[in-house]
C-alpha positions as CSV (number, residue, x, y, z in Angstrom):
1,M,91.1,48.1,-0.2
2,S,94.2,46.4,-1.7
3,F,94.2,42.8,-2.6
4,S,97.0,40.2,-2.8
5,H,96.9,36.5,-2.3
6,K,99.4,33.7,-2.7
7,F,98.2,30.1,-3.4
8,H,99.9,27.0,-2.1
9,A,102.4,25.9,-4.8
10,S,100.8,22.5,-5.2
11,S,97.2,23.8,-5.7
12,L,97.5,25.4,-9.2
13,R,97.2,22.3,-11.5
14,E,97.0,21.8,-15.2
15,Y,93.2,21.5,-15.4
16,D,91.9,22.9,-12.1
17,I,92.9,24.4,-8.8
18,R,92.9,21.6,-6.1
19,G,94.1,20.9,-2.6
20,I,93.6,19.5,0.8
21,V,91.0,21.5,2.7
22,G,92.5,23.3,5.7
23,E,96.1,22.5,4.6
24,T,96.7,23.6,1.0
25,L,93.2,25.0,0.2
26,G,90.7,27.1,2.1
27,E,88.1,29.9,2.0
28,A,90.8,32.6,1.5
29,D,91.8,30.8,-1.7
30,A,88.2,30.5,-2.8
31,F,87.7,34.3,-2.3
32,A,90.9,35.0,-4.3
33,I,89.8,32.7,-7.2
34,G,86.5,34.6,-7.3
35,R,88.2,38.0,-7.1
36,V,90.7,37.3,-9.9
37,F,88.5,35.1,-12.2
38,G,85.7,37.8,-11.9
39,S,88.3,40.4,-12.9
40,I,89.4,38.2,-15.9
41,V,85.7,37.9,-17.0
42,A,85.2,41.6,-16.6
43,E,88.3,42.5,-18.6
44,A,87.0,40.2,-21.4
45,G,83.8,42.2,-21.5
46,G,81.7,39.8,-19.5
47,K,79.7,39.9,-16.3
48,R,77.6,36.8,-15.7
49,V,79.3,33.9,-13.9
50,A,77.6,30.6,-13.1
51,V,78.6,28.8,-9.9
52,G,77.9,25.2,-8.8
53,R,79.2,22.9,-6.1
54,D,79.5,19.1,-5.4
55,G,78.4,17.3,-2.3
56,R,81.6,17.5,-0.3
57,L,81.3,18.7,3.3
58,S,83.6,21.7,2.5
59,S,81.9,22.7,-0.7
60,P,79.1,25.1,0.7
61,A,81.6,27.3,2.6
62,L,84.1,27.3,-0.3
63,A,81.3,28.2,-2.8
64,Q,80.1,31.1,-0.5
65,A,83.7,32.5,-0.3
66,L,84.1,32.1,-4.1
67,I,80.8,34.0,-4.7
68,K,81.9,36.9,-2.4
69,G,85.1,37.2,-4.5
70,L,83.2,37.2,-7.7
71,M,80.8,39.8,-6.4
72,A,83.7,42.0,-5.3
73,S,84.8,42.1,-8.9
74,G,81.3,43.2,-10.0
75,A,80.1,39.8,-11.3
76,E,76.4,38.9,-11.6
77,V,76.5,35.4,-10.1
78,I,74.0,32.7,-11.0
79,D,74.3,30.1,-8.1
80,V,72.9,26.8,-9.4
81,G,73.6,25.1,-6.1
82,Q,74.6,21.5,-5.5
83,G,74.8,19.1,-8.5
84,P,77.1,17.4,-11.0
85,T,79.8,19.4,-12.8
86,P,78.2,18.9,-16.2
87,M,75.0,20.6,-14.9
88,L,77.1,23.7,-14.2
89,Y,78.6,23.5,-17.7
90,Y,75.0,23.2,-19.1
91,A,74.1,26.4,-17.1
92,S,77.0,28.2,-18.7
93,F,75.7,27.5,-22.2
94,T,72.0,28.0,-21.5
95,E,71.8,31.0,-19.2
96,P,74.1,32.0,-20.9
97,A,77.1,32.9,-18.7
98,D,80.4,34.6,-19.5
99,G,82.2,32.4,-17.1
100,A,81.6,29.4,-14.9
101,V,83.2,27.9,-11.7
102,M,82.5,24.5,-10.2
103,V,83.5,23.8,-6.6
104,T,84.5,20.1,-6.8
105,G,87.1,17.6,-5.6
106,S,86.0,15.2,-8.4
107,H,87.1,11.7,-7.5
108,N,89.7,12.7,-4.9
109,P,89.5,11.7,-1.2
110,P,86.8,13.4,1.0
111,N,89.4,15.9,2.5
112,Y,90.2,17.3,-0.9
113,N,88.3,20.0,-2.9
114,G,89.0,22.2,-5.9
115,F,87.7,24.5,-8.6
116,K,87.1,23.8,-12.3
117,M,86.5,26.8,-14.6
118,M,85.2,27.8,-18.0
119,L,85.6,31.2,-19.7
120,K,83.1,31.9,-22.6
121,N,82.2,28.2,-22.7
122,K,85.8,27.1,-23.2
123,P,88.0,25.3,-20.8
124,F,90.1,27.6,-18.5
125,F,93.3,25.6,-17.9
126,G,97.1,25.4,-18.2
127,A,98.7,28.8,-18.7
128,Q,95.4,30.5,-17.8
129,I,95.5,28.9,-14.3
130,Q,99.1,29.9,-13.8
131,D,98.2,33.4,-14.9
132,L,95.4,33.5,-12.4
133,G,97.9,32.6,-9.6
134,A,100.3,35.3,-10.8
135,R,97.6,37.9,-10.9
136,A,96.4,37.0,-7.4
137,A,100.0,37.4,-6.0
138,A,100.4,40.8,-7.8
139,G,96.9,42.0,-6.8
140,Q,96.1,42.6,-10.5
141,V,92.3,42.9,-10.2
142,V,89.5,45.3,-11.3
143,P,88.6,47.9,-8.8
144,Q,86.3,46.6,-6.1
145,T,82.6,47.1,-6.7
146,M,79.5,45.2,-5.7
147,G,78.0,42.6,-7.9
148,S,74.9,40.5,-7.3
149,V,73.9,36.9,-6.7
150,V,70.7,35.0,-7.6
151,E,70.0,31.4,-6.7
152,K,68.6,29.4,-9.7
153,D,67.6,25.7,-9.6
154,I,68.2,24.5,-13.2
155,S,68.0,20.8,-12.4
156,D,64.6,20.2,-13.9
157,A,65.6,21.9,-17.1
158,Y,68.8,20.0,-17.3
159,V,67.1,16.6,-16.7
160,E,64.5,17.4,-19.3
161,R,67.2,18.2,-21.8
162,L,69.0,14.9,-21.0
163,R,65.7,13.0,-21.4
164,K,65.1,14.6,-24.8
165,D,67.9,12.7,-26.4
166,W,66.8,9.3,-25.2
167,D,66.2,7.3,-28.4
168,G,65.8,3.7,-27.3
169,A,63.4,1.2,-28.8
170,R,63.0,-1.3,-25.9
171,E,63.0,-1.1,-22.1
172,L,66.1,-2.0,-20.2
173,K,66.9,-3.0,-16.6
174,I,69.7,-0.7,-15.4
175,V,71.7,-0.6,-12.1
176,W,73.1,2.9,-11.4
177,D,75.9,3.5,-8.9
178,N,76.0,7.1,-7.9
179,G,78.8,6.4,-5.4
180,N,77.2,9.0,-3.1
181,G,78.5,11.6,-5.5
182,A,77.0,15.0,-6.6
183,A,74.7,13.5,-9.3
184,G,72.4,11.9,-6.7
185,D,69.4,14.3,-6.8
186,V,69.6,14.8,-10.6
187,L,69.9,11.1,-11.2
188,A,66.8,10.4,-9.1
189,K,64.9,12.9,-11.4
190,L,66.3,11.4,-14.5
191,V,65.5,7.8,-13.8
192,A,61.9,8.8,-13.0
193,K,61.6,10.1,-16.6
194,L,63.4,7.3,-18.5
195,P,61.6,4.1,-19.5
196,G,62.7,0.7,-18.1
197,K,63.5,-0.6,-14.6
198,H,66.1,1.4,-12.6
199,I,67.9,0.3,-9.4
200,V,70.0,3.2,-7.9
201,L,72.9,2.4,-5.5
202,N,74.3,5.0,-3.1
203,G,72.0,7.6,-4.4
204,T,72.3,9.9,-1.4
205,V,74.8,12.7,-1.8
206,D,77.3,12.2,1.0
207,G,80.7,13.8,1.0
208,N,82.2,11.1,3.2
209,F,81.6,8.5,0.4
210,P,80.7,5.8,2.8
211,A,80.1,3.0,0.2
212,H,83.3,3.2,-1.8
213,H,85.6,5.8,-3.4
214,P,83.8,7.5,-6.3
215,D,86.2,6.6,-9.1
216,P,84.8,4.2,-11.7
217,T,88.2,3.5,-13.4
218,V,89.3,1.5,-10.3
219,P,87.9,-2.0,-10.6
220,K,87.5,-2.4,-6.8
221,N,85.1,0.6,-6.8
222,L,82.8,-1.3,-9.2
223,E,82.5,-4.5,-7.1
224,Q,79.1,-3.5,-5.6
225,L,77.8,-2.5,-9.0
226,I,78.9,-5.8,-10.5
227,D,77.2,-7.8,-7.7
228,A,74.0,-5.9,-8.2
229,V,74.0,-6.3,-12.0
230,K,74.4,-10.1,-11.6
231,K,71.8,-10.3,-8.8
232,E,69.2,-8.2,-10.6
233,G,69.8,-9.8,-14.0
234,A,70.3,-6.3,-15.4
235,D,71.2,-5.3,-18.9
236,V,73.9,-2.9,-17.8
237,G,75.5,-1.2,-14.8
238,V,76.4,2.5,-14.9
239,A,78.8,4.2,-12.5
240,F,79.8,7.9,-12.0
241,D,82.7,9.6,-10.4
242,G,82.2,12.1,-7.6
243,D,81.1,15.0,-9.8
244,A,79.6,12.9,-12.7
245,D,81.8,14.1,-15.5
246,R,83.2,10.5,-15.9
247,I,81.3,7.3,-16.6
248,G,82.1,3.6,-16.0
249,L,80.1,0.7,-17.5
250,V,79.5,-2.9,-16.5
251,D,78.0,-5.4,-19.0
252,N,75.1,-7.8,-18.3
253,E,77.6,-10.6,-17.4
254,G,79.4,-8.4,-14.8
255,H,82.4,-7.6,-16.9
256,I,83.9,-4.0,-16.8
257,L,84.0,-2.1,-20.1
258,F,86.8,0.4,-20.3
259,G,86.6,3.9,-21.8
260,D,88.1,2.8,-25.1
261,Q,85.7,-0.1,-25.4
262,F,82.4,1.7,-24.9
263,L,83.6,4.5,-27.0
264,I,83.5,2.0,-29.9
265,L,79.9,1.4,-29.3
266,M,79.1,5.1,-29.2
267,A,81.3,5.8,-32.3
268,R,79.6,3.3,-34.5
269,D,76.2,4.9,-33.6
270,V,77.3,8.5,-34.1
271,L,79.1,7.7,-37.4
272,K,75.7,6.6,-38.9
273,A,74.6,10.3,-38.6
274,H,78.1,11.7,-39.3
275,P,79.7,9.5,-42.0
276,G,83.4,10.2,-42.2
277,G,83.4,12.1,-38.9
278,T,86.4,12.5,-36.7
279,I,86.4,10.5,-33.5
280,I,89.0,11.6,-30.9
281,A,90.6,9.5,-28.2
282,D,93.6,10.0,-26.0
283,V,97.0,8.3,-26.4
284,K,96.2,5.7,-23.7
285,A,93.4,4.2,-25.8
286,S,93.7,0.7,-27.4
287,Q,94.6,0.4,-31.0
288,V,91.4,-1.6,-31.3
289,L,89.4,1.6,-30.9
290,F,91.2,3.4,-33.6
291,D,90.9,0.4,-36.0
292,E,87.2,0.0,-35.2
293,V,86.5,3.7,-35.8
294,E,88.2,3.4,-39.2
295,K,86.2,0.2,-40.0
296,A,82.9,2.1,-39.2
297,G,83.8,4.8,-41.7
298,G,85.2,7.4,-39.3
299,K,88.5,9.3,-39.0
300,P,90.3,8.2,-35.8
301,L,92.4,11.0,-34.2
302,M,94.8,10.2,-31.4
303,W,95.2,13.2,-29.1
304,K,96.7,14.3,-25.8
305,T,95.3,13.0,-22.5
306,G,93.4,15.6,-20.5
307,H,89.8,16.6,-20.7
308,S,90.5,20.3,-21.4
309,L,92.9,19.4,-24.2
310,I,90.4,17.0,-25.7
311,K,87.6,19.6,-25.5
312,S,89.8,22.2,-27.2
313,K,90.8,19.7,-30.0
314,M,87.2,18.7,-30.5
315,A,86.1,22.3,-31.0
316,E,88.9,22.8,-33.5
317,T,88.1,19.7,-35.6
318,K,84.3,19.8,-35.1
319,A,84.5,16.1,-34.1
320,P,81.0,14.8,-33.2
321,L,82.4,12.5,-30.4
322,A,85.5,12.1,-28.3
323,G,86.6,10.2,-25.2
324,E,89.3,9.3,-22.8
325,M,90.3,6.0,-21.2
326,S,89.4,7.7,-17.8
327,G,85.7,7.8,-18.8
328,H,85.4,11.4,-19.9
329,I,83.0,11.2,-22.9
330,F,82.3,14.3,-25.0
331,Y,79.3,14.5,-27.4
332,N,79.2,17.3,-29.9
333,D,76.4,15.5,-31.7
334,K,73.2,17.0,-30.4
335,W,75.0,18.2,-27.2
336,Y,77.5,20.9,-26.3
337,G,80.9,19.2,-26.5
338,F,81.6,19.0,-22.8
339,D,82.2,15.9,-20.8
340,D,78.9,14.7,-19.2
341,A,78.5,11.2,-17.7
342,L,74.7,11.5,-17.3
343,Y,74.3,12.5,-21.0
344,A,76.8,9.8,-22.1
345,A,74.7,7.3,-20.1
346,V,71.5,8.4,-21.8
347,R,73.1,8.0,-25.3
348,V,74.7,4.6,-24.6
349,L,71.5,3.3,-23.1
350,G,69.7,4.4,-26.2
351,V,72.2,2.5,-28.4
352,L,71.7,-0.6,-26.3
353,A,67.9,-0.3,-26.4
354,R,68.0,-0.2,-30.2
355,T,70.5,-3.1,-30.6
356,Q,69.9,-6.8,-30.9
357,G,72.1,-8.7,-28.5
358,T,73.6,-7.8,-25.2
359,L,76.4,-5.5,-24.1
360,G,78.3,-8.7,-23.1
361,Q,78.1,-10.0,-26.7
362,F,79.3,-6.6,-28.0
363,R,82.4,-6.8,-25.6
364,A,83.1,-10.4,-26.5
365,A,83.0,-9.7,-30.3
366,L,85.8,-7.0,-30.1
367,P,89.3,-8.1,-31.2
368,Q,91.0,-9.5,-28.1
369,V,94.2,-8.0,-26.9
370,L,96.3,-8.0,-23.7
371,N,97.2,-4.8,-21.9
372,T,99.0,-3.8,-18.8
373,P,97.0,-1.7,-16.4
374,E,98.2,2.0,-16.3
375,L,101.7,1.8,-14.8
376,R,102.9,4.7,-12.8
377,F,106.6,5.4,-11.9
378,D,107.7,8.1,-9.4
379,C,109.8,10.7,-11.2
380,P,110.9,14.2,-9.9
381,E,108.7,17.0,-11.3
382,E,111.7,18.7,-12.8
383,K,112.9,15.5,-14.5
384,K,109.7,13.8,-15.9
385,F,109.4,15.7,-19.2
386,A,113.2,15.4,-19.8
387,V,113.1,11.6,-19.4
388,V,110.3,11.3,-22.0
389,A,112.3,13.6,-24.4
390,E,115.4,11.4,-23.9
391,V,113.4,8.2,-24.7
392,A,111.8,9.8,-27.8
393,A,115.2,10.9,-29.1
394,R,116.8,7.5,-28.6
395,L,113.9,5.7,-30.3
396,K,113.8,8.1,-33.3
397,E,117.5,7.6,-33.8
398,S,117.0,3.8,-33.8
399,G,114.4,4.1,-36.5
400,A,111.4,3.0,-34.3
401,K,107.8,3.9,-35.3
402,V,107.1,6.6,-32.8
403,S,104.1,9.0,-32.3
404,D,105.0,12.0,-30.0
405,T,101.5,13.5,-29.8
406,D,101.6,13.2,-26.0
407,G,104.8,11.6,-24.6
408,V,106.0,8.7,-26.8
409,R,103.9,5.9,-28.2
410,V,105.8,3.1,-30.0
411,N,104.3,0.7,-32.5
412,T,105.9,-2.7,-33.2
413,E,104.7,-6.0,-34.7
414,D,103.8,-7.1,-31.2
415,G,101.6,-4.1,-30.4
416,W,102.4,-0.8,-28.8
417,W,103.7,0.8,-25.6
418,L,103.3,4.4,-24.3
419,L,105.3,6.6,-21.9
420,R,104.2,10.0,-21.0
421,A,104.7,12.5,-18.1
422,S,101.6,13.1,-16.0
423,N,100.3,16.7,-16.2
424,T,99.1,16.6,-12.6
425,Q,101.6,14.5,-10.6
426,A,105.4,13.8,-10.2
427,V,105.1,10.5,-12.1
428,L,105.6,8.9,-15.5
429,V,102.7,7.0,-16.9
430,A,103.1,3.9,-19.0
431,R,100.9,1.3,-20.7
432,A,101.5,-1.5,-23.2
433,E,99.2,-3.6,-25.4
434,G,100.0,-6.8,-27.3
435,S,98.2,-9.5,-29.2
436,S,99.9,-12.3,-27.2
437,E,101.5,-12.9,-23.8
438,A,104.9,-13.3,-25.4
439,G,104.4,-10.1,-27.5
440,L,103.3,-8.1,-24.4
441,G,106.4,-9.4,-22.6
442,R,108.7,-8.1,-25.4
443,L,106.9,-4.7,-25.3
444,K,107.4,-4.4,-21.5
445,S,111.0,-5.4,-21.9
446,A,111.6,-2.6,-24.5
447,L,109.8,-0.1,-22.2
448,A,111.9,-1.2,-19.2
449,A,115.1,-0.9,-21.2
450,Q,114.3,2.7,-22.1
451,L,113.5,3.6,-18.5
452,S,116.7,2.0,-17.3
453,A,118.7,3.8,-19.9
454,S,117.3,7.1,-18.4
455,G,118.3,6.0,-14.8
456,L,114.9,4.7,-13.6
457,A,114.2,1.2,-12.2
458,P,110.7,0.1,-13.4
459,D,108.6,-2.4,-11.6
460,F,106.2,-4.5,-13.9
461,S,104.9,-6.8,-11.2
462,A,101.2,-6.0,-12.0
463,P,99.6,-8.7,-14.2
464,P,98.2,-7.9,-17.6
465,S,94.4,-7.4,-18.2
466,A,92.6,-9.2,-21.0
467,G,90.4,-7.6,-23.5
468,H,90.7,-3.9,-23.0
């Protein structure tokens, strides 16, 4: 039987395949992903593919279609069922599997879904995803055969492995906000094994996300957690995104800690065991993070935004720890190098439970700076990278201090500003950080002037945020 399939043009993204269920993504796409990815695994000499799914209403049907496609390519499928994305990654390492596919819409609205993939325990992204689409259209697959599927619940083994790296010295009171995401059942098992008092909000897995949107980088989504931390007098609040590969933290005073802030806490701890180790963060991170890593005896490395890109750089540099502003945290120290919010939570809680003082005191002691929130400007897909290149060229010609690791990041006496093209949307992303209101104003003016010179009209109406 011949096979050919064309994906919706918008669904093949940089880091995953994603779309609106019933409009740009459906079961035929899921089967095609299985058929082609299974063929890629087979051609690489592999056979075993682990499959997991999140708690979205569309995930069971998409997972079944995916498994049928994998089996049609001769794959031996290990179906680990519903759970967080990092549990699927864990299965890929421990089974072990030659490939892994997670059915998840991550933090997107309920009507979205998607697929994240690993090949031989490495991220499958970028050109590989585009190649998968081209192969599907061309019908370039291994001859149809019949594979197999076995259901395997690995949640107890995963939770036990998470618990093993708890290293706290005192008991904490912790509020967890699962956001009705895929971690719910695993989280219930984990808190039953950890010391301390645990309060779990929105623990039921519900693909409608009735409490709030499951994205801990948006302050509004943390309001319920902040209220609970204050009411309970808790030491810390922990939030996950929809598939629990990203973490958000709230301190004992109800203040939000951002990814580059809690990465400092983690880095100081990891560098005790790995003096001189490389700590990676993305270009959106505060200069405070890079300075504090250096003060703690580490080698700070600024790298491109994107969890697959960070994972790849981490493997190359053998860095023990990496993180992104978005809350992806990657431990290579005692762990497997993939982004896992549950594991990051266990490690950061361990640090807190071995430290004198509170998380609020840690936050208040950090050098204080002013930042804009992440600013996003609509820019046509075909123009966004050209605009960044134009800006970089003008700045270099003027003698400015420029880093072009990912977009353009400009350092001045006032601080820094960043402009980069989004890998996933038709937008330019910008951010600025200064040591004073006046300095931040000058940085924003410089950024606005560069955007205007490239024919864009920026809007900087959003107020700056303090201390992150």
